[in-house]
C-alpha positions in Angstrom: -30.6 -23.4 -23.8 -27.5 -24.6 -25.8 -27.3 -21.5 -27.9 -27.1 -17.8 -27.0 -29.8 -15.5 -28.5 -28.8 -13.2 -31.3 -29.2 -10.1 -29.1 -26.6 -11.5 -26.6 -24.0 -12.0 -29.4 -24.6 -8.4 -30.6 -24.3 -7.1 -27.0 -21.0 -8.9 -26.5 -19.6 -7.8 -29.9 -20.7 -4.2 -29.2 -19.1 -4.2 -25.8 -15.8 -5.5 -27.2 -15.8 -3.0 -30.0 -16.8 0.0 -27.9 -14.6 -0.6 -24.9 -11.6 1.4 -26.3 -13.9 4.3 -27.1 -15.4 4.2 -23.6 -11.9 4.1 -22.1 -10.8 7.1 -24.1 -13.8 9.1 -23.1 -13.2 8.2 -19.5 -9.6 9.4 -19.8 -10.8 12.7 -21.4 -13.3 13.1 -18.5 -10.5 12.7 -15.9 -8.3 15.2 -17.8 -11.2 17.7 -17.8 -11.8 17.3 -14.1 -8.1 17.8 -13.4 -8.0 20.8 -15.7 -10.9 22.4 -13.8 -9.2 21.8 -10.5 -6.0 23.5 -11.8 -8.0 26.5 -13.1 -9.8 26.7 -9.8 -6.4 27.4 -8.1 -6.3 24.3 -5.9 -2.9 23.3 -4.5 -0.8 20.8 -6.6 -0.8 18.2 -3.8 -4.6 18.1 -3.8 -4.8 17.8 -7.6 -2.2 15.0 -7.4 -4.3 13.3 -4.7 -7.4 13.5 -6.8 -5.6 12.1 -9.9 -4.2 9.1 -7.9 -7.5 8.3 -6.2 -9.4 8.4 -9.5 -6.8 6.3 -11.2 -6.9 3.7 -8.4 -10.7 3.6 -8.5 -10.7 3.1 -12.2 -8.0 0.5 -12.5 -8.4 -1.6 -9.3 -9.2 -5.2 -9.6 -12.0 -6.7 -7.6 -10.3 -9.7 -6.1 -12.6 -12.5 -5.0 -12.4 -13.5 -1.4 -10.2 -16.4 -0.7 -11.8 -19.5 0.7 -11.5 -19.9 4.5 -9.1 -22.8 4.7 -7.4 -24.2 7.8 -10.0 -22.7 10.1 -11.9 -24.4 12.8 -15.7 -24.5 12.8 -16.1 -21.6 15.3 -13.4 -19.4 13.7 -15.0 -19.0 10.3 
C-alpha cells in the first residue's frame, strides 16, 4: 500500500478544484436565507443574530482536545 489508487488522486484533485465553487454557493445560500428573513419582516436584530450564528458555524475550527497533562491519576 505504498501508492494511492487513481480514484483517490482524482477525489483529492476534484475537492481542491471545486472547493471555491462550493464556498461561493454556500455564501449565496446564506444570502438567500437572510433575504428571505428580511422579506418576511423580521426585526433587524434577529436577522443579524442569524447571520452571526451561521457565520460562526461555517467558519469555526474544530480544535482537538488538549492532552491531560499535570493531572493525577484520579483527576483525569
